[in-house]
N, C-alpha and C positions, 0 to 999 in steps of 0.2 A: 606104769604102762604108757608108752608114747603112742600118740595117734597123729597122723598127718591129715590135714584137711585143706582142700582147695576152696577158697572163698572168692566171691566176686569182689572186684576192687572197691566198690562202694561200701560193701559190708566191712571189708578190712579197714577202710578209712574210718568208719564209725567206731570200730573197735579201738583203733589207734587214738581216736579223739577221747574216748572214755578213759583209756589208760593215761593219756596226756593230761586230762583234767584231774587225775589223781583218784578217780573213783575206784580203780583197781590198780594193783601193783604191777600186773603183767597181763598180757593177752591170755595166757593160760588160766590165770585166776578168773578173768571175765568169762571165758568159755566154760570152765568148771561150774561157775555160778549159774550160767544160763542153762546148762544141762540139768543141774540139780532142780532149778525152778521148773523146767519143762517136765521132769519126771514127777515132781511134787504135784504139779497142776493135773497131770494125767491121773495120778492116784486119787486126787480129790474128785475128779470127774467120775472115775470108776466107782468110788465110794458113794457118790451121790446117786448114780444110776442104780446101784445095788439097794440103796435105801429106798428109792422110789419103787423099785420092784417089790421089795419086802412089804412096804406099806400097801401097795396094790393087793398083794396076797392077803394081808391082814384084813383089809376092807372087804375083799371078796369072801373070806371065811366068815366075817361078821354078818354079811348080807345073807349068806347061805344059812347061817345059824338062825337068823330072824325068820327066814322062810320056813324052816322046819320046826320052829318052836310053837 
């Protein structure tokens, strides 16, 4: 799947620099890596939010259990 993206010139220069330094073989490789990292980070954040919500519910249930014991 091909995607076309317009980038500000400063960002394009930074991408070119990364490729020029050999950190990535191509602009496409860098952009794929950046998108993967973004999606991974969002997934981690969502997982953490769900974990916090679950813990809050567990704590609330324990508190309610103590009150009715």
